[in-house]
ZAMARGU-4260 file (C-alpha; in steps of 0.2 Angstrom, whole numbers, plus 5000, padded with zeros to 4 digits):
<rodrens>
0) 5025/5283/5124 | 5011/5271/5118 | 5007/5255/5128 | 4996/5241/5125 | 4990/5232/5140
5) 4981/5215/5140 | 4971/5211/5156 | 4969/5229/5160 | 4953/5226/5169 | 4961/5214/5181
10) 4967/5215/5199 | 4984/5221/5193 | 4979/5229/5177 | 4969/5243/5184 | 4984/5248/5194
15) 4995/5248/5179 | 4983/5258/5168 | 4982/5271/5182 | 5001/5272/5184 | 5004/5273/5165
20) 4991/5287/5163 | 4998/5297/5178 | 5015/5296/5170 | 5008/5304/5154 | 5008/5289/5143
25) 4994/5284/5130 | 4986/5267/5135 | 4976/5255/5126 | 4968/5240/5136 | 4962/5224/5130
30) 4951/5213/5141 | 4938/5200/5139 | 4929/5208/5154 | 4924/5192/5162 | 4923/5200/5179
35) 4911/5213/5174 | 4901/5219/5189 | 4915/5213/5201 | 4923/5230/5204 | 4926/5234/5223
40) 4929/5253/5219 | 4930/5265/5204 | 4944/5261/5191 | 4954/5272/5179 | 4950/5268/5161
45) 4963/5268/5147 | 4963/5280/5133 | 4956/5266/5121 | 4948/5250/5127 | 4946/5234/5117
50) 4933/5222/5126 | 4938/5206/5118 | 4949/5190/5119 | 4967/5195/5116 | 4969/5179/5106
55) 4958/5187/5092 | 4970/5202/5090 | 4978/5205/5073 | 4996/5212/5070 | 4987/5228/5064
60) 4980/5230/5081 | 4997/5232/5089 | 5006/5243/5076 | 5013/5259/5082 | 5015/5254/5101
65) 5031/5255/5110 | 5028/5241/5122 | 5015/5227/5125 | 5012/5223/5143 | 5004/5206/5144
70) 4994/5202/5160 | 4979/5193/5153 | 4978/5175/5159 | 4970/5161/5168 | 4977/5169/5184
75) 4981/5156/5197 | 4984/5138/5202 | 4967/5133/5207 | 4959/5141/5191 | 4972/5133/5180
80) 4968/5116/5187 | 4949/5119/5184 | 4953/5116/5165 | 4971/5112/5161 | 4969/5112/5142
85) 4961/5129/5143 | 4975/5135/5154 | 4988/5130/5141 | 4977/5137/5126 | 4976/5154/5134
90) 4992/5156/5145 | 5004/5147/5134 | 4998/5146/5116 | 4989/5163/5116 | 5003/5172/5124
95) 5016/5165/5112 | 5005/5170/5097 | 5002/5187/5104 | 5021/5189/5106 | 5023/5184/5088
100) 5010/5197/5082 | 5019/5210/5092 | 5035/5206/5084 | 5027/5206/5067 | 5019/5223/5070
105) 5036/5230/5075 | 5033/5232/5093 | 5050/5233/5101 | 5046/5227/5119 | 5035/5214/5126
110) 5034/5212/5145 | 5026/5196/5151 | 5018/5194/5167 | 5025/5178/5174 | 5026/5171/5192
115) 5037/5165/5206 | 5025/5150/5206 | 5037/5143/5193 | 5049/5138/5208 | 5035/5127/5215
120) 5041/5117/5230 | 5059/5124/5230 | 5074/5112/5231 | 5081/5126/5243 | 5076/5142/5251
125) 5081/5159/5244 | 5079/5155/5225 | 5086/5166/5212 | 5082/5167/5193 | 5095/5154/5188
130) 5090/5141/5201 | 5080/5125/5195 | 5061/5127/5192 | 5049/5115/5199 | 5031/5120/5194
135) 5018/5110/5202 | 5002/5116/5192 | 4996/5119/5175 | 4997/5138/5178 | 5015/5137/5183
140) 5020/5126/5169 | 5012/5137/5157 | 5023/5152/5164 | 5039/5142/5162 | 5034/5137/5144
145) 5030/5155/5138 | 5047/5161/5144 | 5056/5147/5134 | 5046/5151/5118 | 5047/5169/5119
150) 5066/5168/5122 | 5067/5161/5104 | 5059/5177/5097 | 5071/5188/5105 | 5083/5198/5094
155) 5090/5216/5093 | 5073/5222/5087 | 5062/5213/5099 | 5065/5213/5118 | 5055/5201/5129
160) 5056/5202/5148 | 5048/5190/5160 | 5042/5197/5176 | 5041/5183/5189 | 5029/5191/5201
165) 5029/5186/5219 | 5012/5181/5227 | 5001/5197/5225 | 4991/5204/5238 | 4983/5221/5243
170) 4970/5233/5239 | 4964/5235/5221 | 4948/5242/5214 | 4946/5225/5206 | 4948/5216/5222
175) 4952/5198/5224 | 4950/5188/5241 | 4956/5172/5234 | 4974/5177/5237 | 4982/5171/5254
180) 4984/5188/5262 | 4968/5196/5256 | 4958/5180/5260 | 4965/5179/5278 | 4961/5198/5281
185) 4944/5196/5273 | 4940/5181/5284 | 4944/5191/5299 | 4932/5205/5294 | 4918/5193/5289
190) 4919/5179/5302 | 4929/5186/5316 | 4943/5174/5315 | 4958/5170/5304 | 4957/5153/5296
195) 4973/5146/5289 | 4969/5130/5279 | 4987/5123/5280 | 4999/5121/5295 | 5005/5139/5291
200) 5023/5134/5288 | 5025/5136/5269 | 5035/5151/5264 | 5028/5164/5251 | 5036/5179/5243
205) 5023/5193/5244 | 5021/5209/5234 | 5008/5222/5233 | 4998/5222/5217 | 5002/5240/5214
210) 5020/5237/5216 | 5019/5224/5202 | 5011/5237/5191 | 5025/5249/5196 | 5038/5236/5191
215) 5031/5235/5174 | 5032/5254/5172 | 5050/5254/5178 | 5056/5239/5168 | 5048/5246/5152
220) 5060/5261/5153 | 5075/5252/5160 | 5091/5250/5150 | 5086/5238/5136 | 5103/5229/5136
225) 5102/5225/5154 | 5084/5218/5154 | 5082/5210/5137 | 5077/5192/5137 | 5079/5191/5156
230) 5068/5183/5169 | 5067/5195/5184 | 5059/5191/5201 | 5047/5205/5206 | 5047/5208/5225
235) 5058/5212/5239 | 5070/5201/5250 | 5062/5207/5266 | 5045/5202/5260 | 5046/5183/5261
240) 5034/5177/5275 | 5027/5160/5281 | 5009/5159/5281 | 5008/5159/5300 | 5017/5176/5300
245) 5003/5183/5289 | 4990/5177/5302 | 5000/5184/5316 | 5001/5201/5308 | 4983/5202/5304
250) 4979/5197/5322 | 4990/5211/5329 | 4979/5223/5318 | 4963/5214/5324 | 4967/5207/5341
255) 4949/5201/5344 | 4951/5189/5330 | 4958/5172/5334 | 4969/5161/5323 | 4962/5144/5318
260) 4972/5131/5309 | 4959/5121/5300 | 4972/5109/5291 | 4959/5106/5278 | 4971/5109/5263
265) 4983/5096/5269 | 5002/5098/5265 | 5004/5113/5253 | 5017/5108/5239 | 5020/5126/5236
270) 5034/5132/5247 | 5047/5144/5242 | 5057/5159/5247 | 5064/5170/5234 | 5078/5182/5231
275) 5075/5199/5222 | 5093/5205/5220 | 5093/5205/5201 | 5078/5217/5201 | 5089/5229/5211
280) 5104/5226/5200 | 5095/5229/5184 | 5083/5242/5189 | 5091/5252/5203 | 5078/5266/5202
285) 5064/5254/5207 | 5059/5251/5225 | 5043/5244/5233 | 5030/5256/5239 | 5023/5244/5251
290) 5028/5232/5265 | 5016/5218/5270 | 5011/5228/5286 | 5007/5243/5276 | 4998/5234/5263
295) 4987/5225/5276 | 4983/5241/5285 | 4978/5249/5269 | 4966/5235/5264 | 4960/5234/5282
300) 4955/5253/5280 | 4946/5249/5263 | 4936/5234/5271 | 4930/5246/5285 | 4926/5260/5273
305) 4916/5248/5261 | 4908/5238/5276 | 4915/5222/5270 | 4903/5208/5277 | 4900/5190/5278
310) 4889/5191/5263 | 4903/5199/5253 | 4915/5185/5259 | 4903/5171/5253 | 4898/5180/5237
315) 4906/5175/5220 | 4911/5192/5214 | 4928/5193/5223 | 4933/5175/5220 | 4939/5173/5203
320) 4937/5154/5202 | 4918/5155/5207 | 4915/5168/5193 | 4925/5159/5180 | 4916/5143/5183
325) 4900/5151/5176 | 4909/5159/5161 | 4920/5145/5154 | 4910/5145/5138 | 4917/5163/5134
330) 4935/5157/5134 | 4933/5144/5121 | 4938/5150/5103
</rodrens>
């Protein structure tokens, strides 16, 4: 099979390229390479690489592929708030245009990397795909709008699927420490304490970045009639945690580190627990490779191996927002 992956040099994208190639597929990657020089470890390259903005692709670039897996985006809430219009230009308008090009090129499947952040401050706990959405950021709003627009393109010959990923964490060769689990563990290694900026009460559904990639691989080969034009939460029911539970788990691994509640972030409006029953129903062959405990232990080993330090923690390279602030000019078409 031939797969076209946007954002292939990202935190999740490098796992996806590796898994697709290990399965024997042919992979083309497209990435603007904004985070050049930010790698934490060696990465597996696709068979063909396009270093450029996915918004500049033409229909001819997508012809002959069995599936487009669209991960490229301004990739979290704080970065989305940095420049809301740019977030909508890339995440919404760019994504819809790419889907239209894929359909025009005859690509039968389009897997969109969405987010459980669309639930925002949930009206209740244990949210399923059919529950009300309450996005509280430009990033989350863009994800909702793309689902709405792509559903209009769906037909017998063009199958979009919307993967609403839980909050990502875990080791990746393109490491990020601006995600809650990774940040708390990195802080413990760098500073010797675990700094929680809220009161620790908000709920988060969590999923290892490699398991998100695995979900793309499995959904791409799932029964088309089952997954066509469906939003699917990506994660596991047992992997919903309060932020304070994450801190406790890290402290169990690193008992010399104390937990500090700084409160500097104030009340966090994002508070949601999510159900993942539909994923199991539609793609029964899929299962998570990681529990939170296993994922934290793996990342801990990599931090030790790489001698992750306070300098690494304070540097820009593993914090997407800091890097992006210096490169906003590259995102303007």
